[in-house]
Structures are given as C-alpha cells and as structure tokens.
N, CA, C, O and the ligand as a Tripos MOL2 file, in Angstrom:
@<TRIPOS>MOLECULE
protein
  289   287    73     0     0
PROTEIN
NO_CHARGES

@<TRIPOS>ATOM
      1 N         447.1460  228.9140  136.0820 N.3       1 VAL1
      2 CA        446.6560  229.8210  135.0240 C.3       1 VAL1
      3 C         445.5840  229.1190  134.1930 C.2       1 VAL1
      4 O         444.6110  229.7420  133.7670 O.2       1 VAL1
      5 N         445.7680  227.8220  133.9670 N.am      2 ARG2
      6 CA        444.7730  227.0860  133.1850 C.3       2 ARG2
      7 C         443.4080  227.1050  133.8780 C.2       2 ARG2
      8 O         442.3820  227.3030  133.2260 O.2       2 ARG2
      9 N         443.3960  226.8980  135.2080 N.am      3 ASP3
     10 CA        442.1250  226.9260  135.9480 C.3       3 ASP3
     11 C         441.4720  228.2960  135.8410 C.2       3 ASP3
     12 O         440.2550  228.3940  135.6800 O.2       3 ASP3
     13 N         442.2780  229.3620  135.9300 N.am      4 ALA4
     14 CA        441.7240  230.7150  135.8050 C.3       4 ALA4
     15 C         441.1020  230.8950  134.4230 C.2       4 ALA4
     16 O         440.0640  231.5430  134.2950 O.2       4 ALA4
     17 N         441.7210  230.3290  133.3930 N.am      5 GLY5
     18 CA        441.1690  230.4060  132.0360 C.3       5 GLY5
     19 C         439.8580  229.6530  131.9130 C.2       5 GLY5
     20 O         438.9330  230.1040  131.2360 O.2       5 GLY5
     21 N         439.7810  228.4920  132.5780 N.am      6 ILE6
     22 CA        438.5370  227.7070  132.5470 C.3       6 ILE6
     23 C         437.4250  228.4740  133.2460 C.2       6 ILE6
     24 O         436.2950  228.5070  132.7580 O.2       6 ILE6
     25 N         437.7330  229.0940  134.3850 N.am      7 ILE7
     26 CA        436.7160  229.8840  135.0900 C.3       7 ILE7
     27 C         436.2650  231.0550  134.2350 C.2       7 ILE7
     28 O         435.0730  231.3500  134.1580 O.2       7 ILE7
     29 N         437.2130  231.7210  133.5970 N.am      8 SER8
     30 CA        436.8710  232.8610  132.7410 C.3       8 SER8
     31 C         435.9320  232.4380  131.6100 C.2       8 SER8
     32 O         434.9390  233.1110  131.3340 O.2       8 SER8
     33 N         436.2540  231.3230  130.9600 N.am      9 ALA9
     34 CA        435.4080  230.8360  129.8620 C.3       9 ALA9
     35 C         434.0320  230.4460  130.3820 C.2       9 ALA9
     36 O         433.0210  230.7040  129.7280 O.2       9 ALA9
     37 N         433.9900  229.8260  131.5590 N.am     10 SER10
     38 CA        432.7040  229.4190  132.1440 C.3      10 SER10
     39 C         431.8540  230.6300  132.4740 C.2      10 SER10
     40 O         430.6370  230.6040  132.2920 O.2      10 SER10
     41 N         432.4870  231.6970  132.9590 N.am     11 GLN11
     42 CA        431.7200  232.9050  133.2740 C.3      11 GLN11
     43 C         431.1810  233.5760  132.0220 C.2      11 GLN11
     44 O         430.0960  234.1560  132.0450 O.2      11 GLN11
     45 N         431.9350  233.5000  130.9270 N.am     12 LYS12
     46 CA        431.4090  234.0360  129.6740 C.3      12 LYS12
     47 C         430.1240  233.3060  129.2950 C.2      12 LYS12
     48 O         429.1560  233.9230  128.8510 O.2      12 LYS12
     49 N         430.1270  231.9860  129.4740 N.am     13 ILE13
     50 CA        428.9370  231.1940  129.1590 C.3      13 ILE13
     51 C         427.7830  231.5950  130.0830 C.2      13 ILE13
     52 O         426.6550  231.7830  129.6290 O.2      13 ILE13
     53 N         428.0730  231.7240  131.3770 N.am     14 GLU14
     54 CA        427.0140  232.1040  132.3240 C.3      14 GLU14
     55 C         426.4280  233.4680  131.9660 C.2      14 GLU14
     56 O         425.2120  233.6520  132.0310 O.2      14 GLU14
     57 N         427.2610  234.4080  131.5960 N.am     15 HIS15
     58 CA        426.7570  235.7360  131.2610 C.3      15 HIS15
     59 C         425.8900  235.7030  130.0080 C.2      15 HIS15
     60 O         424.8910  236.4170  129.9120 O.2      15 HIS15
     61 N         426.2790  234.8750  129.0600 N.am     16 TYR16
     62 CA        425.4720  234.7020  127.8520 C.3      16 TYR16
     63 C         424.1140  234.1150  128.2270 C.2      16 TYR16
     64 O         423.0780  234.5510  127.7250 O.2      16 TYR16
     65 N         424.1320  233.1220  129.1150 N.am     17 GLU17
     66 CA        422.8800  232.4960  129.5560 C.3      17 GLU17
     67 C         422.0030  233.5020  130.3090 C.2      17 GLU17
     68 O         420.7890  233.5520  130.1110 O.2      17 GLU17
     69 N         422.6340  234.2970  131.1690 N.am     18 ILE18
     70 CA        421.8730  235.2940  131.9340 C.3      18 ILE18
     71 C         421.1940  236.2780  130.9750 C.2      18 ILE18
     72 O         420.0190  236.6030  131.1480 O.2      18 ILE18
     73 N         421.9210  236.7430  129.9790 N.am     19 ALA19
     74 CA        421.3460  237.6740  128.9990 C.3      19 ALA19
     75 C         420.1880  237.0080  128.2500 C.2      19 ALA19
     76 O         419.1490  237.6270  128.0180 O.2      19 ALA19
     77 N         420.3800  235.7470  127.8770 N.am     20 THR20
     78 CA        419.3550  235.0390  127.1090 C.3      20 THR20
     79 C         418.0990  234.8040  127.9380 C.2      20 THR20
     80 O         416.9910  235.1020  127.4910 O.2      20 THR20
     81 N         418.2710  234.2680  129.1480 N.am     21 TYR21
     82 CA        417.0840  233.9920  129.9710 C.3      21 TYR21
     83 C         416.3860  235.2850  130.3850 C.2      21 TYR21
     84 O         415.1610  235.3200  130.4950 O.2      21 TYR21
     85 N         417.1540  236.3380  130.6140 N.am     22 GLY22
     86 CA        416.5440  237.6220  130.9540 C.3      22 GLY22
     87 C         415.6880  238.1510  129.8080 C.2      22 GLY22
     88 O         414.5890  238.6640  130.0200 O.2      22 GLY22
     89 N         416.2090  238.0180  128.5940 N.am     23 THR23
     90 CA        415.4640  238.4600  127.4130 C.3      23 THR23
     91 C         414.2060  237.6190  127.2130 C.2      23 THR23
     92 O         413.1270  238.1480  126.9430 O.2      23 THR23
     93 N         414.3610  236.3000  127.3500 N.am     24 LEU24
     94 CA        413.2040  235.4170  127.1710 C.3      24 LEU24
     95 C         412.1330  235.6880  128.2280 C.2      24 LEU24
     96 O         410.9370  235.6360  127.9420 O.2      24 LEU24
     97 N         412.5730  235.9730  129.4360 N.am     25 ARG25
     98 CA        411.6150  236.3010  130.5000 C.3      25 ARG25
     99 C         410.8180  237.5640  130.1270 C.2      25 ARG25
    100 O         409.6050  237.6270  130.3290 O.2      25 ARG25
    101 N         411.5200  238.5570  129.5840 N.am     26 ALA26
    102 CA        410.8430  239.7870  129.1670 C.3      26 ALA26
    103 C         409.8570  239.5140  128.0420 C.2      26 ALA26
    104 O         408.7520  240.0570  128.0370 O.2      26 ALA26
    105 N         410.2500  238.6740  127.0880 N.am     27 PHE27
    106 CA        409.3340  238.3140  125.9980 C.3      27 PHE27
    107 C         408.0930  237.6230  126.5520 C.2      27 PHE27
    108 O         406.9660  237.9560  126.1840 O.2      27 PHE27
    109 N         408.3140  236.6570  127.4420 N.am     28 ALA28
    110 CA        407.1960  235.9090  128.0340 C.3      28 ALA28
    111 C         406.2640  236.8480  128.7860 C.2      28 ALA28
    112 O         405.0410  236.7150  128.7320 O.2      28 ALA28
    113 N         406.8690  237.7970  129.4870 N.am     29 ASN29
    114 CA        406.0530  238.7710  130.2340 C.3      29 ASN29
    115 C         405.1970  239.6100  129.2790 C.2      29 ASN29
    116 O         404.0190  239.8590  129.5370 O.2      29 ASN29
    117 N         405.8060  240.0360  128.1830 N.am     30 THR30
    118 CA        405.0720  240.8300  127.1920 C.3      30 THR30
    119 C         403.9050  240.0330  126.6040 C.2      30 THR30
    120 O         402.8440  240.5840  126.3150 O.2      30 THR30
    121 N         404.1200  238.7320  126.4340 N.am     31 LEU31
    122 CA        403.0860  237.8790  125.8510 C.3      31 LEU31
    123 C         402.0600  237.4190  126.8900 C.2      31 LEU31
    124 O         401.0760  236.7630  126.5490 O.2      31 LEU31
    125 N         402.2930  237.7630  128.1500 N.am     32 GLY32
    126 CA        401.3610  237.3620  129.2000 C.3      32 GLY32
    127 C         401.4570  235.9030  129.5980 C.2      32 GLY32
    128 O         400.5240  235.3450  130.1750 O.2      32 GLY32
    129 N         402.5990  235.2830  129.2850 N.am     33 GLU33
    130 CA        402.8130  233.8550  129.6060 C.3      33 GLU33
    131 C         403.4460  233.7600  130.9950 C.2      33 GLU33
    132 O         404.6580  233.5940  131.1290 O.2      33 GLU33
    133 N         402.6160  233.8670  132.0120 N.am     34 MET34
    134 CA        403.1580  234.0090  133.3620 C.3      34 MET34
    135 C         403.8060  232.7270  133.9030 C.2      34 MET34
    136 O         404.7190  232.8090  134.7240 O.2      34 MET34
    137 N         403.3640  231.5720  133.4720 N.am     35 GLU35
    138 CA        404.0230  230.3360  133.8960 C.3      35 GLU35
    139 C         405.4470  230.2900  133.3260 C.2      35 GLU35
    140 O         406.3900  229.9020  134.0150 O.2      35 GLU35
    141 N         405.5830  230.6900  132.0640 N.am     36 ALA36
    142 CA        406.9100  230.7480  131.4450 C.3      36 ALA36
    143 C         407.7860  231.7830  132.1420 C.2      36 ALA36
    144 O         408.9780  231.5530  132.3460 O.2      36 ALA36
    145 N         407.2020  232.9210  132.5080 N.am     37 VAL37
    146 CA        407.9510  233.9530  133.2390 C.3      37 VAL37
    147 C         408.5290  233.3610  134.5190 C.2      37 VAL37
    148 O         409.7000  233.5680  134.8360 O.2      37 VAL37
    149 N         407.7060  232.6310  135.2400 N.am     38 SER38
    150 CA        408.1350  232.0430  136.5060 C.3      38 SER38
    151 C         409.2710  231.0370  136.3010 C.2      38 SER38
    152 O         410.2590  231.0540  137.0350 O.2      38 SER38
    153 N         409.1290  230.1730  135.3140 N.am     39 LEU39
    154 CA        410.1640  229.1560  135.0460 C.3      39 LEU39
    155 C         411.4650  229.8000  134.5680 C.2      39 LEU39
    156 O         412.5530  229.4060  134.9890 O.2      39 LEU39
    157 N         411.3440  230.7910  133.6860 N.am     40 LEU40
    158 CA        412.5450  231.4550  133.1730 C.3      40 LEU40
    159 C         413.2460  232.2350  134.2800 C.2      40 LEU40
    160 O         414.4750  232.3120  134.3110 O.2      40 LEU40
    161 N         412.4610  232.8120  135.1870 N.am     41 GLU41
    162 CA        413.0560  233.5470  136.3010 C.3      41 GLU41
    163 C         413.8110  232.5940  137.2270 C.2      41 GLU41
    164 O         414.8840  232.9230  137.7330 O.2      41 GLU41
    165 N         413.2400  231.4160  137.4390 N.am     42 GLN42
    166 CA        413.9010  230.4060  138.2660 C.3      42 GLN42
    167 C         415.2440  230.0130  137.6380 C.2      42 GLN42
    168 O         416.2580  229.9400  138.3310 O.2      42 GLN42
    169 N         415.2440  229.7660  136.3480 N.am     43 THR43
    170 CA        416.4810  229.4060  135.6570 C.3      43 THR43
    171 C         417.4720  230.5640  135.6850 C.2      43 THR43
    172 O         418.6690  230.3660  135.8950 O.2      43 THR43
    173 N         416.9600  231.7780  135.4710 N.am     44 LEU44
    174 CA        417.8150  232.9630  135.5030 C.3      44 LEU44
    175 C         418.5240  233.0760  136.8560 C.2      44 LEU44
    176 O         419.7190  233.3660  136.9150 O.2      44 LEU44
    177 N         417.7850  232.8480  137.9270 N.am     45 ASN45
    178 CA        418.3880  232.9290  139.2640 C.3      45 ASN45
    179 C         419.4430  231.8460  139.4750 C.2      45 ASN45
    180 O         420.4520  232.0800  140.1400 O.2      45 ASN45
    181 N         419.2110  230.6600  138.9110 N.am     46 GLU46
    182 CA        420.2180  229.5920  139.0020 C.3      46 GLU46
    183 C         421.5000  229.9910  138.2710 C.2      46 GLU46
    184 O         422.6050  229.7420  138.7510 O.2      46 GLU46
    185 N         421.3330  230.6110  137.1080 N.am     47 GLU47
    186 CA        422.5070  231.0450  136.3410 C.3      47 GLU47
    187 C         423.2780  232.1410  137.0840 C.2      47 GLU47
    188 O         424.5090  232.1610  137.0780 O.2      47 GLU47
    189 N         422.5360  233.0470  137.7190 N.am     48 LYS48
    190 CA        423.2010  234.1050  138.4950 C.3      48 LYS48
    191 C         423.9620  233.5130  139.6740 C.2      48 LYS48
    192 O         425.0470  233.9790  140.0200 O.2      48 LYS48
    193 N         423.3860  232.4820  140.2870 N.am     49 GLU49
    194 CA        424.0560  231.8360  141.4190 C.3      49 GLU49
    195 C         425.3380  231.1270  140.9460 C.2      49 GLU49
    196 O         426.3620  231.1700  141.6280 O.2      49 GLU49
    197 N         425.2740  230.4850  139.7890 N.am     50 ALA50
    198 CA        426.4660  229.8280  139.2350 C.3      50 ALA50
    199 C         427.5550  230.8630  138.9490 C.2      50 ALA50
    200 O         428.7320  230.6270  139.2210 O.2      50 ALA50
    201 N         427.1520  232.0100  138.4000 N.am     51 ASP51
    202 CA        428.1120  233.0860  138.1160 C.3      51 ASP51
    203 C         428.7630  233.5780  139.4090 C.2      51 ASP51
    204 O         429.9680  233.8280  139.4560 O.2      51 ASP51
    205 N         427.9490  233.7130  140.4530 N.am     52 LYS52
    206 CA        428.4680  234.1810  141.7390 C.3      52 LYS52
    207 C         429.4840  233.1750  142.3110 C.2      52 LYS52
    208 O         430.5240  233.5640  142.8440 O.2      52 LYS52
    209 N         429.1680  231.8990  142.1930 N.am     53 MET53
    210 CA        430.0850  230.8630  142.6980 C.3      53 MET53
    211 C         431.4100  230.8880  141.9350 C.2      53 MET53
    212 O         432.4770  230.7170  142.5240 O.2      53 MET53
    213 N         431.3310  231.1030  140.6200 N.am     54 LEU54
    214 CA        432.5540  231.1710  139.8110 C.3      54 LEU54
    215 C         433.3860  232.3930  140.1940 C.2      54 LEU54
    216 O         434.6140  232.3260  140.2520 O.2      54 LEU54
    217 N         432.7080  233.5050  140.4530 N.am     55 THR55
    218 CA        433.4260  234.7160  140.8710 C.3      55 THR55
    219 C         434.1540  234.4660  142.1880 C.2      55 THR55
    220 O         435.3160  234.8380  142.3480 O.2      55 THR55
    221 N         433.4530  233.8310  143.1290 N.am     56 GLU56
    222 CA        434.0770  233.5380  144.4240 C.3      56 GLU56
    223 C         435.2710  232.6050  144.2550 C.2      56 GLU56
    224 O         436.3100  232.7950  144.8880 O.2      56 GLU56
    225 N         435.1200  231.5930  143.3950 N.am     57 ALA57
    226 CA        436.2240  230.6620  143.1580 C.3      57 ALA57
    227 C         437.4240  231.3930  142.5750 C.2      57 ALA57
    228 O         438.5650  231.1400  142.9600 O.2      57 ALA57
    229 N         437.1560  232.3000  141.6430 N.am     58 ALA58
    230 CA        438.2430  233.0420  141.0050 C.3      58 ALA58
    231 C         438.9810  233.8980  142.0240 C.2      58 ALA58
    232 O         440.2120  233.9350  142.0360 O.2      58 ALA58
    233 N         438.2320  234.5840  142.8750 N.am     59 TYR59
    234 CA        438.8650  235.4520  143.8650 C.3      59 TYR59
    235 C         439.5580  234.6710  144.9680 C.2      59 TYR59
    236 O         440.6480  235.0380  145.4070 O.2      59 TYR59
    237 N         438.9290  233.6010  145.4140 N.am     60 ASN60
    238 CA        439.4380  232.8920  146.5870 C.3      60 ASN60
    239 C         440.6240  231.9860  146.2950 C.2      60 ASN60
    240 O         441.5440  231.8970  147.1080 O.2      60 ASN60
    241 N         440.6190  231.3270  145.1740 N.am     61 ASP61
    242 CA        441.6120  230.2880  144.9440 C.3      61 ASP61
    243 C         442.4330  230.4920  143.6870 C.2      61 ASP61
    244 O         443.6490  230.6790  143.7230 O.2      61 ASP61
    245 N         441.7190  230.4480  142.5820 N.am     62 ILE62
    246 CA        442.3890  230.2190  141.3150 C.3      62 ILE62
    247 C         443.3370  231.3520  140.9410 C.2      62 ILE62
    248 O         444.5010  231.1020  140.6280 O.2      62 ILE62
    249 N         442.8590  232.5910  140.9670 N.am     63 ASN63
    250 CA        443.7210  233.6740  140.5170 C.3      63 ASN63
    251 C         444.9090  233.8870  141.4480 C.2      63 ASN63
    252 O         445.9970  234.2650  141.0130 O.2      63 ASN63
    253 N         444.6850  233.6400  142.7310 N.am     64 PHE64
    254 CA        445.7910  233.7470  143.6760 C.3      64 PHE64
    255 C         446.8700  232.7320  143.3360 C.2      64 PHE64
    256 O         448.0580  233.0520  143.3230 O.2      64 PHE64
    257 N         446.4380  231.4920  143.0580 N.am     65 GLU65
    258 CA        447.4000  230.4550  142.6920 C.3      65 GLU65
    259 C         448.0750  230.7780  141.3670 C.2      65 GLU65
    260 O         449.2770  230.5610  141.2120 O.2      65 GLU65
    261 N         447.3110  231.2920  140.4120 N.am     66 ALA66
    262 CA        447.8890  231.6350  139.1110 C.3      66 ALA66
    263 C         448.9450  232.7210  139.2800 C.2      66 ALA66
    264 O         449.9850  232.6940  138.6220 O.2      66 ALA66
    265 N         448.6750  233.6700  140.1600 N.am     67 HIS67
    266 CA        449.6510  234.7400  140.4110 C.3      67 HIS67
    267 C         450.9340  234.1730  141.0020 C.2      67 HIS67
    268 O         452.0350  234.5930  140.6480 O.2      67 HIS67
    269 N         450.7740  233.2090  141.9110 N.am     68 GLU68
    270 CA        451.9620  232.5700  142.4970 C.3      68 GLU68
    271 C         452.7760  231.8410  141.4380 C.2      68 GLU68
    272 O         454.0060  231.8730  141.4670 O.2      68 GLU68
    273 N         452.0870  231.1770  140.4960 N.am     69 GLU69
    274 CA        452.7900  230.4750  139.4260 C.3      69 GLU69
    275 C         453.5810  231.4530  138.5830 C.2      69 GLU69
    276 O         454.7030  231.1520  138.1760 O.2      69 GLU69
    277 N         453.0120  232.6250  138.3120 N.am     70 ASP70
    278 CA        453.6990  233.6280  137.4980 C.3      70 ASP70
    279 C         454.9890  234.1190  138.1660 C.2      70 ASP70
    280 O         455.9570  234.4750  137.4940 O.2      70 ASP70
    281 N         454.9770  234.1300  139.4950 N.am     71 ASP71
    282 CA        456.1440  234.6380  140.2240 C.3      71 ASP71
    283 C         457.3210  233.6740  140.2120 C.2      71 ASP71
    284 O         458.4510  234.0600  140.5080 O.2      71 ASP71
    285 N         457.0490  232.4030  139.8630 N.am     72 MET72
    286 CA        458.1320  231.4030  139.9010 C.3      72 MET72
    287 C         459.0860  231.5650  138.7290 C.2      72 MET72
    288 O         460.0490  230.8080  138.6080 O.2      72 MET72
    289 FE        424.7800  228.1550  133.3250 Fe       73 LIG73
@<TRIPOS>BOND
     1     1     2 1
     2     2     3 1
     3     3     4 2
     4     3     5 am
     5     5     6 1
     6     6     7 1
     7     7     8 2
     8     7     9 am
     9     9    10 1
    10    10    11 1
    11    11    12 2
    12    11    13 am
    13    13    14 1
    14    14    15 1
    15    15    16 2
    16    15    17 am
    17    17    18 1
    18    18    19 1
    19    19    20 2
    20    19    21 am
    21    21    22 1
    22    22    23 1
    23    23    24 2
    24    23    25 am
    25    25    26 1
    26    26    27 1
    27    27    28 2
    28    27    29 am
    29    29    30 1
    30    30    31 1
    31    31    32 2
    32    31    33 am
    33    33    34 1
    34    34    35 1
    35    35    36 2
    36    35    37 am
    37    37    38 1
    38    38    39 1
    39    39    40 2
    40    39    41 am
    41    41    42 1
    42    42    43 1
    43    43    44 2
    44    43    45 am
    45    45    46 1
    46    46    47 1
    47    47    48 2
    48    47    49 am
    49    49    50 1
    50    50    51 1
    51    51    52 2
    52    51    53 am
    53    53    54 1
    54    54    55 1
    55    55    56 2
    56    55    57 am
    57    57    58 1
    58    58    59 1
    59    59    60 2
    60    59    61 am
    61    61    62 1
    62    62    63 1
    63    63    64 2
    64    63    65 am
    65    65    66 1
    66    66    67 1
    67    67    68 2
    68    67    69 am
    69    69    70 1
    70    70    71 1
    71    71    72 2
    72    71    73 am
    73    73    74 1
    74    74    75 1
    75    75    76 2
    76    75    77 am
    77    77    78 1
    78    78    79 1
    79    79    80 2
    80    79    81 am
    81    81    82 1
    82    82    83 1
    83    83    84 2
    84    83    85 am
    85    85    86 1
    86    86    87 1
    87    87    88 2
    88    87    89 am
    89    89    90 1
    90    90    91 1
    91    91    92 2
    92    91    93 am
    93    93    94 1
    94    94    95 1
    95    95    96 2
    96    95    97 am
    97    97    98 1
    98    98    99 1
    99    99   100 2
   100    99   101 am
   101   101   102 1
   102   102   103 1
   103   103   104 2
   104   103   105 am
   105   105   106 1
   106   106   107 1
   107   107   108 2
   108   107   109 am
   109   109   110 1
   110   110   111 1
   111   111   112 2
   112   111   113 am
   113   113   114 1
   114   114   115 1
   115   115   116 2
   116   115   117 am
   117   117   118 1
   118   118   119 1
   119   119   120 2
   120   119   121 am
   121   121   122 1
   122   122   123 1
   123   123   124 2
   124   123   125 am
   125   125   126 1
   126   126   127 1
   127   127   128 2
   128   127   129 am
   129   129   130 1
   130   130   131 1
   131   131   132 2
   132   131   133 am
   133   133   134 1
   134   134   135 1
   135   135   136 2
   136   135   137 am
   137   137   138 1
   138   138   139 1
   139   139   140 2
   140   139   141 am
   141   141   142 1
   142   142   143 1
   143   143   144 2
   144   143   145 am
   145   145   146 1
   146   146   147 1
   147   147   148 2
   148   147   149 am
   149   149   150 1
   150   150   151 1
   151   151   152 2
   152   151   153 am
   153   153   154 1
   154   154   155 1
   155   155   156 2
   156   155   157 am
   157   157   158 1
   158   158   159 1
   159   159   160 2
   160   159   161 am
   161   161   162 1
   162   162   163 1
   163   163   164 2
   164   163   165 am
   165   165   166 1
   166   166   167 1
   167   167   168 2
   168   167   169 am
   169   169   170 1
   170   170   171 1
   171   171   172 2
   172   171   173 am
   173   173   174 1
   174   174   175 1
   175   175   176 2
   176   175   177 am
   177   177   178 1
   178   178   179 1
   179   179   180 2
   180   179   181 am
   181   181   182 1
   182   182   183 1
   183   183   184 2
   184   183   185 am
   185   185   186 1
   186   186   187 1
   187   187   188 2
   188   187   189 am
   189   189   190 1
   190   190   191 1
   191   191   192 2
   192   191   193 am
   193   193   194 1
   194   194   195 1
   195   195   196 2
   196   195   197 am
   197   197   198 1
   198   198   199 1
   199   199   200 2
   200   199   201 am
   201   201   202 1
   202   202   203 1
   203   203   204 2
   204   203   205 am
   205   205   206 1
   206   206   207 1
   207   207   208 2
   208   207   209 am
   209   209   210 1
   210   210   211 1
   211   211   212 2
   212   211   213 am
   213   213   214 1
   214   214   215 1
   215   215   216 2
   216   215   217 am
   217   217   218 1
   218   218   219 1
   219   219   220 2
   220   219   221 am
   221   221   222 1
   222   222   223 1
   223   223   224 2
   224   223   225 am
   225   225   226 1
   226   226   227 1
   227   227   228 2
   228   227   229 am
   229   229   230 1
   230   230   231 1
   231   231   232 2
   232   231   233 am
   233   233   234 1
   234   234   235 1
   235   235   236 2
   236   235   237 am
   237   237   238 1
   238   238   239 1
   239   239   240 2
   240   239   241 am
   241   241   242 1
   242   242   243 1
   243   243   244 2
   244   243   245 am
   245   245   246 1
   246   246   247 1
   247   247   248 2
   248   247   249 am
   249   249   250 1
   250   250   251 1
   251   251   252 2
   252   251   253 am
   253   253   254 1
   254   254   255 1
   255   255   256 2
   256   255   257 am
   257   257   258 1
   258   258   259 1
   259   259   260 2
   260   259   261 am
   261   261   262 1
   262   262   263 1
   263   263   264 2
   264   263   265 am
   265   265   266 1
   266   266   267 1
   267   267   268 2
   268   267   269 am
   269   269   270 1
   270   270   271 1
   271   271   272 2
   272   271   273 am
   273   273   274 1
   274   274   275 1
   275   275   276 2
   276   275   277 am
   277   277   278 1
   278   278   279 1
   279   279   280 2
   280   279   281 am
   281   281   282 1
   282   282   283 1
   283   283   284 2
   284   283   285 am
   285   285   286 1
   286   286   287 1
   287   287   288 2
@<TRIPOS>SUBSTRUCTURE
     1 VAL1         2 RESIDUE 1 A VAL
     2 ARG2         6 RESIDUE 1 A ARG
     3 ASP3        10 RESIDUE 1 A ASP
     4 ALA4        14 RESIDUE 1 A ALA
     5 GLY5        18 RESIDUE 1 A GLY
     6 ILE6        22 RESIDUE 1 A ILE
     7 ILE7        26 RESIDUE 1 A ILE
     8 SER8        30 RESIDUE 1 A SER
     9 ALA9        34 RESIDUE 1 A ALA
    10 SER10       38 RESIDUE 1 A SER
    11 GLN11       42 RESIDUE 1 A GLN
    12 LYS12       46 RESIDUE 1 A LYS
    13 ILE13       50 RESIDUE 1 A ILE
    14 GLU14       54 RESIDUE 1 A GLU
    15 HIS15       58 RESIDUE 1 A HIS
    16 TYR16       62 RESIDUE 1 A TYR
    17 GLU17       66 RESIDUE 1 A GLU
    18 ILE18       70 RESIDUE 1 A ILE
    19 ALA19       74 RESIDUE 1 A ALA
    20 THR20       78 RESIDUE 1 A THR
    21 TYR21       82 RESIDUE 1 A TYR
    22 GLY22       86 RESIDUE 1 A GLY
    23 THR23       90 RESIDUE 1 A THR
    24 LEU24       94 RESIDUE 1 A LEU
    25 ARG25       98 RESIDUE 1 A ARG
    26 ALA26      102 RESIDUE 1 A ALA
    27 PHE27      106 RESIDUE 1 A PHE
    28 ALA28      110 RESIDUE 1 A ALA
    29 ASN29      114 RESIDUE 1 A ASN
    30 THR30      118 RESIDUE 1 A THR
    31 LEU31      122 RESIDUE 1 A LEU
    32 GLY32      126 RESIDUE 1 A GLY
    33 GLU33      130 RESIDUE 1 A GLU
    34 MET34      134 RESIDUE 1 A MET
    35 GLU35      138 RESIDUE 1 A GLU
    36 ALA36      142 RESIDUE 1 A ALA
    37 VAL37      146 RESIDUE 1 A VAL
    38 SER38      150 RESIDUE 1 A SER
    39 LEU39      154 RESIDUE 1 A LEU
    40 LEU40      158 RESIDUE 1 A LEU
    41 GLU41      162 RESIDUE 1 A GLU
    42 GLN42      166 RESIDUE 1 A GLN
    43 THR43      170 RESIDUE 1 A THR
    44 LEU44      174 RESIDUE 1 A LEU
    45 ASN45      178 RESIDUE 1 A ASN
    46 GLU46      182 RESIDUE 1 A GLU
    47 GLU47      186 RESIDUE 1 A GLU
    48 LYS48      190 RESIDUE 1 A LYS
    49 GLU49      194 RESIDUE 1 A GLU
    50 ALA50      198 RESIDUE 1 A ALA
    51 ASP51      202 RESIDUE 1 A ASP
    52 LYS52      206 RESIDUE 1 A LYS
    53 MET53      210 RESIDUE 1 A MET
    54 LEU54      214 RESIDUE 1 A LEU
    55 THR55      218 RESIDUE 1 A THR
    56 GLU56      222 RESIDUE 1 A GLU
    57 ALA57      226 RESIDUE 1 A ALA
    58 ALA58      230 RESIDUE 1 A ALA
    59 TYR59      234 RESIDUE 1 A TYR
    60 ASN60      238 RESIDUE 1 A ASN
    61 ASP61      242 RESIDUE 1 A ASP
    62 ILE62      246 RESIDUE 1 A ILE
    63 ASN63      250 RESIDUE 1 A ASN
    64 PHE64      254 RESIDUE 1 A PHE
    65 GLU65      258 RESIDUE 1 A GLU
    66 ALA66      262 RESIDUE 1 A ALA
    67 HIS67      266 RESIDUE 1 A HIS
    68 GLU68      270 RESIDUE 1 A GLU
    69 GLU69      274 RESIDUE 1 A GLU
    70 ASP70      278 RESIDUE 1 A ASP
    71 ASP71      282 RESIDUE 1 A ASP
    72 MET72      286 RESIDUE 1 A MET
    73 LIG73      289 GROUP 0 **** ****
C-alpha cells in the first residue's frame, strides 16, 4: 500500500508538471519564442512519458500487491 501511495503522489507531481509545461509552451508560442516552444515541448513529452511509466507500474505491480496485502 505504501508503494501505491508513493506512485499516486508521484503522478500528482507529474500532472502538475504537465499542466505547467503545457501552459508555458502556449505562452511561448503566443510570444513567438519558437526555440522555447521546442524545448518546453521536449520537456512536456518527457513528463508525459514519466506519467505513463508510473501508470504502468501502478497497474502491473503495485496495486495488485497492495490488494493482496489488504486480503491478509
Ligand atoms: Fe516529472
């Protein structure tokens, strides 16, 4: 259960980062700062990939184990 809680907290952070980088990318685009748009998009994609990995970890391992612990 503790691992599931850590994953949940980590995903909250990733989602906050995704929202932030997405907003900053939009601001940069509005300002015509295309180099910044490119860099922010790269970071945004990294954050999305981290979120995806955490989701897979939660589904594949952690929550299943947490459920087993609850049954004991
Ligand atoms: Fe992140």
